[in-house]
N, C-alpha and C positions, 0 to 999 in steps of 0.2 A: 161765864166769861167767854167772850169770843175772840178769835185771833184777829178779827178786824182790829181788835184790841192792839195787836202788834203790827199788822200790816196796814193799819189805817194811816201809818206814816206814808203809805202808798200815795195818798193825795199830794204829799209834798215831794216824794222821791220818784219811784217807778210806777206810781198809780196802781199798786197792788190792791185788789178789792178784798172785801171782807171774807175772812175764812175763819171758821170756828175752831178754837183750841179746846182741848179736853179738860184742862185744869188751869186754875188761876195762877198767877205768879206768886211765889212764896219768898218772903224775907225771913231767913233763918238766923236767929239771934243767939247770942251766947248765954250760957246758964248763969243765973244769978247776977246778970249785968243789965237787966232791963227794968226800967221804971214801971210801976204799976199801971200808969196810963199809956204805956207803950210809946212814950215820947222819945225815948233814947235807947241806944244800944252802945256797947263798948267794943273797941277793937284792941286786941292785946298788942303790946309793943314787940319789936323784933329783938335782936340780940343786944341792943343798946340799953340804956338805963331809963328809957321813957316809961312812965307809969301807964297802965291800962286806963286809969281813970281820966287821963288827959286826952283820950281819944274817943270821946263820945260821938255817936252818930245820931242825928235827928231822924229816928225811924218814922216818926209821924210825917215828916216832910217827904220821905220816900213813898209811903203809902198814899199820901195826899196827891203826890205827883201822878201816880197811876190813876187815882180816882178822877183827876181832871180829864184824863183821856178815856173815861168810862170803863176803867178796869179795876176790879176789886183785887187788891193785893193782900194776901194773908200773911200771918207771921207765925213762926214756930220756934220754940225754945227746946232744943234737944238735951238729952241727959249727957253725962260724961261719956266720952269715946274711949273704949277699952284699948289698952296697949297691944294686946294680942288676941287672936281668935275673934276679931270683931264681927266676922260674918255670922257667927252663931249667937251673937249678943242681941237680946230683944230690943234694946234701945237703938242699936244700929239698924235693925230691920225696920223699925218705925221711921227713922230718919231716911232710910233708903226708899221706903214707900212714899214718903212725902216728896222726895226729889223726883222720883220716876213718874209720879202722877201729875206733877206740875210741868208745864212747858217751859217756864222760866223760873229759875231759882237763884237767889242772891245769897252768897256766902262771904264770910270773913275768912281770910287765909288761915288765921290762927283761931279757928272756931272753938277748939277745946284746949284748955290749959294743960300743959305738960305733954301734949302730943302734937308736934308741929307738922307731922306728916299725915294727919287725919284727913284733911280735905283732899290731898293727893290720892290717898287710899280710896276715899269715897268716889272720886271721879273715875278712877281706874276700874272700880267695881261696877259702876253704872255702865261704862263703856264695854266691859267684858260681858255683862249680862245682855246688853243690846246685841252684841255680836253673836252671842251663843243662842239666844232664844228667839229673836225677832228678825223677820225678813218680809218686807223691806224695813229698814231701821226707822224708829220714831225720830221726830225732830225735837231736840232738847237744846235749851240755851241756858248756860250757867254764867252768871255775872259774879266775879270776885271783886268785892269792894273793900279796899284795904289801905292802911297808912304805910304799909311796908314797901319795899322796893319792887315796883310792878314789873320791871324788865326781868329781874331775877326770877320772879314768880312765873312769868310767861315761859322762861326757859325750863323751869322745873316741871310745869304742866306738859310741855312739849316732850321732855325726856321721859316722863311717866307714860304718856300715851304711845310713844314710839315703841315701847316694850310690848304693846298689845296690837296696835294698828300701824303697820309699816307705811301706809299711805297718808299718815297724819301730815297736816300742813300748818305752817306758822306764818302769820303776818306781823312782823316786828313793829311796823309803824302803828298798826291798829291794836297791837297787843292782844292778838286773837289767835287761838289754836283750834283747829277743826279736825275731828276724827270721826268717821262714820256719820251718824246723825247728831253728834254732840258738838256744840260750839261753846268755847269758853272765852269770854272777854274779861280782861283785867282792868279795873278802873281805880285810879288813885284818888284818895280822899283829899280834901282841902288842906289837911295838916301834913300830907305826905311831901317828901322832898322831890318826888318824881314830877316830871313835867306833865301837863295835860290833866291837872286835877279837876274833878267833877264834884260840884256841890251836891249835897243830899237832895235838895229840892229839884235839881236838874237830872238826877240819876234816872228817873223813870223815862223821861224824854229821850235820853241818850240810849237806854236799853232798847226802847221801841225802834229807834232809828237803826241801831246795829242789828236788831232782829230782822227788820225788813231787808237790810242789805245782805243777809244770809242767802236769800233767794231773790235777788233783784234781777231785773230784765223784763223784756216784754213777754217772752214765753212763760216764765214762771208767774208773771202777773195774771196772764190769761188762765193758767192752770189753777191758781188760787181762786180766781173768780168762778171757775167751773166747780171746784170743790165746795165753795161757799154756796153756790146755787143748789147743789145736792143737799147740803145741810139745811138750807132754808126750805127746801121742798120735801123734806123727809116725811112729813105728815101726808102730803099728797101722794107720795109713793106708797106709804103704808096703807092709805085708804083704798088703794087698788087691790089690796090683798086682805079683805076682812076675814075675821075668824069664822064667820058663818059659812064660808065656802069650803071650809077646811076640815070638817069632822074627821079627825085623825087622818088628814090628807086623803080624804075620800076613801075611808076605810082601807088605808094603806094600798091605794091604787087598785081597788077591787081585789084585795087579798093577793096582790102581786101576780095574778093569773092574767097574762096578756095586758097588764095595765102599768107596766114599769115606766112607760114613756112619760107619765105624769110627773113622777118624781125626778126623772132625768131632765125634764124641761123646765123645772122651777127656776133653776139658775138663769136660764135664757129669758124667762119671763121678767125676772127682776132686772136683768141687764137691759132688756128692752125699755123698761120704765125709766131707768137711769139715763139711757141713751136719749129718750124723748125729752127729759128735762134739759140735758145739755144741748140738744138740737134747738130747743125753744129759747135757749139763752143766746140771743143773737149778738155777736160781736161784729160790728160793722168795720169795713175797711177804713172808714174815716177815723175810727178810734185808733186803729193800728198805725195809720199814717201820722196821726197826732202824737202818738207815743214816740214814733221815730223822730219827728221834728223836735220834740221835747228833749230827747236824748242828745241829738246833735247840738241843740242849743246849749246844752250843759257842758259840752266839750270846751277845752281851752283852745286859744288861737294856735298854740304850738302843734296841736293835733293835726291841723290842716296845712302845716308847712312842711311836714316830713313825708316825703315820698321816696320811691325807689328809683326815680328818674331825675338825674341831675339837671337835665334841660328844663323839666317842668319846675323844679325848685328855683332855677334861675329866673324863669319867667314870672313865677309867683312873687319871688322876693323883690323883683324890680317894679311890679305894678299892682299887685293884689295882696292885701293883707289877710291874715287868718280870719279876722272878723268878717270881712266881706265874703269870704268863701263859706263860712258858717251860715251867714244870712242867706246866701244863695241856695245852699242845700236845704235849709229849713223851708224856704219858699217852695222849693221843688216838692218836698214832702207835703206841705200844706196845700199845694195845688193838685196833689195826687197825680203827678206827672210821671210818665214812663220814659225810660231811656233805652231805646233799642241801639244796637251796635251798627256802626258803619262797616263797610267792607274791610277797612283797615283795623277793625277792632275797637275803635274809639266810640264812646257814647255820644249820641246826638239828642237834642231836645225835640220833643214832639210839638210843643206849643211855642210860638214865637215870643210870648211874654216871658219865657224863661231866660231870655237874653237880658241879664240884669244890669249890664253896663253899656253905656253908649259907645264904648270902644270895642268893636267886634273882635279885635285880636285876643281879648281876654276870655271870651266865651269858650273857645276850644281848650284853653288852659284849664278853665274851671271844670269842664267836662272830663278831661283827662285826670285831673286831680280827684274828682269824685270817684272815678273808676279805681284809682290807686288807693284812695281812702277806704272804699268798700272792701276791696280785696285784702287790704291789710287788716281790717277789723274782723273779717270773716276767718282769716287765716286758713283758707282752703287747703286741703279738703277736710280737715278735722271737723270744724263746726258745721260746714255745709253737709258733710257726710252724716253727722249726728242727726241733723234735722231730717234728712232724707230717710235714714234708717228708721227714725221714729214713725214716719208715715208707712213704711213697708213692713216693719217687724213687730210681731206681737211680743209684748213683755211677758216673760215667764217668771212667775213668783214661786214656782214649785221646783224643788230639787229633782223631782222625778220627771224624766223625759222619755218620750216614746216616739217611735217612727210612725208618722201618719201623714195625711194629706196636708201639704204645705211645709213639711220639714225640709230644711236645707242642710245637706251634709257635705263634708269634704273628705276626699281620699287621704288617709293618713300617710301614704307614701308619696303619691303625686299631689303635692300640696296645692297646685293650681287647678286641680280638677274638682269642681263643685257639681252637686246633683240635687235636683228637686224631686221629692217624693210625690207621686201622683196617685197613690193608693187612696180610694175614697174613704172618708172618715168612718162610715158604718162598717166597711170591710176591714179596717185596721184595728178595730177594738172588739172584734167578735171572733177571735182566733182560738183554735183549740191547741192545747199543749201536745196531745198525743193522738195517734190513730191506731186502730186495732189492725194488726197484720196477721193473717192466717197462713201458717206454714203447711207444706204438703203432708206432713204427718198429723195434721189436724189440730196442732197446738196453736195458741194465739199469743201474741206479744204486743205490748203497748210500745210503739215506736214514736219518737219525737217527730211531730208533724213539720213538714217543710212548707213555707208560704212564699209565693212569688210576689214581689213588689215592683211596680213599674216606676222608672225614674226618667227624668229628662236632664241631659247634661247641660249645665249653664256655662257660659263663656265669661271669663274675667275681662272687664272692660279696662283698657289702658288709654291714657292720654285723652280721656273724655270723649272717645269716639264711639258713641252708642248708636248713631244714625237712627234707623227706624226700628231698632230692636226693642223688645219688651224689657225695659230695664228696671232694676231695683238695687237698693243698697242695704247691706246687712252688716251688723256689728258682731264680730266673733268674740269668744271668751277671752281672747288676748287683747281686746280693746281696740283692735284695728277695724277700720271701716273698709268694706270691700264692695265696689260696684260690680254688679253681675247683669247678665242679660240672657234672654231666651231667644234663640234664632237658629236657623239652619234647617237641614233636612232630617226626616225621621231616621233614615238609614245611618246617619252620623251621630245622632244624639239620643235616640231612644234606647233604654236599657231595661232588662228584666233581671232582677237579682233575688237570690233565695236566702231566707232567714228562718231561724227557729224562733218560735214564740215563747214568751214567758207569761204563763197563765193565759190571758186573753189578748195580749198585746206583744209587740216587739219593743222591748225596753232597752234603753241605753244603760250600759254597765257603769260601775263606779268611776271608771276612768273616762267617762263621757264618750265612750265609743260603742259601736255596734258592729258585729262581725257576720259575714256571710257564712252559710252552713259549711262550706268547704275551707273556711278560714283563709281564703286567698285574698280577700278584700276586708279592710278595716276602715270604717267611716267615723269621722268625728262629727258630733252635733255642732252646728253653726248657728242656726236661727230657726224660728217658726214664723211664717208669713201671716199677715192679717188676711182675713177671709176675702176681702175685695181683691187683693193682689193675687192670691192663689187662684181665685176664680178667673182672673184675667189671663194668667198663665195657662190654666187648664183649657180655656176657650181657644187660645192660640194653638195648643197642641192638638186638640180635637179638630180644629180647622185644617191642620196639616194632614191629619189622617184622612179627612173627608175629601182631600184633593185627589185621592187615588181613584181613577176611572169615572170621571164625571160623564153622565149620560145627557142626551138631548133634553130630556124632560127636566133634569136638574139644571141645565143651562137656562131653560125657559123659566124655571122657578126663580132664578136669580135676577131675571129681568123685570119682574113685576114688583109692585110696591106693596102688595098685601097678600 
């Protein structure tokens, strides 16, 4: 089963492309309440006197709904849920395995007779296991399909998750709760008294739509497309590494004598192949502009009437409706038109055909409104900073952090002081813990070795004034985005600091800090730059060093083109 499966709704929503899921959706049915042909399932009544037999669900309609989308939906009938010690119960472990191996699972709120809290316990346990064992967290989607009070169930799930995940969020209108990688949506049956009931035959389509909305947007859509491409090209990647070239990894890299580089570079080789696949997956600017136009076209007219400028609002209200503005912006995107800024900061059109109205007075208003609209949607600097940081900063999936080429640290006392580590990679991972010191009396002692690390002091950028500096944006552990830049003179920004190694590296401690040998300075880990950006910074620093004492021959070399 492929996740195209669930993001195929992309064609109708945010055009998310096919992405393979690991497990098919699972419809989990009550014990002893399923017809032999799997045509029906029951949902137990709440505290009132309704009989469970009055709440049949057409399970076949549910599975057929997925089948129409090309998705195979399985069904599972669990055993009784124990009242206590359910973690050690074999039946519970089977149910847990079914839920964790499926990307989408559908539950009744009262799945087990006599244990109304069973589903809440199950969801809490899944969330706890994901938080404890896995990073990054897997994507899971739980649909609760019930005839009970859906708003009350939404509150119960939120309360249960809040005990485990403080950052849990709740969408009351969508009856959705999100915590970590787990999303729970509650759907009302046709028999339910709650509003927004979903028929069994429509449940599959609704789940697919809500799953797609979990990661909607142009950037997630492109990421899904990239992951799908890797899955589709898995065989081509594996064909580059046939077993024939590998007899015990070339006899364990020549019995590890001077041949360790082979083993160390295998990860890089695999990464290069994945990078080649993604590079060959060409996403044209036309596709991105088309997605932008589609997004704007889906906005309501009121989105284009609200600005932060009362004068613009007055002009728009008097002559230009929201629909006209939306059409104008859509045509801008469809024409691939750029909008540079005038000296007064207002956007201006590059092509004359962007003047969509015969009345020239309205065109400046439209351009100002476009600026206000874009700024409001971006909510700078958070979203813009997030995108910039993603280009600059390498994502770290390991809890172990080390001081190496490209590490950005911050002074724990002077919070505005940031430093970039320039120690070459090979020198930062081959350190010795101790050195032998010979005393005058002939005795020897193993003393902890001191290592010098070069740093360049980075400047925090304020008010967007980066000029010609070498800028970057990083996201700290506190979630804040910080724009930094490298500039200035060597005498002002170059630092040498001393550290003790831990085995063969300088490792950050459990408090995410590293300390100099004299304990006078403590630095917090902030980020690790991607290779292209750290190389750019290193080139700038080396150029600053080379400026010292240029000779005539060096001046002559700079004048020739080869």
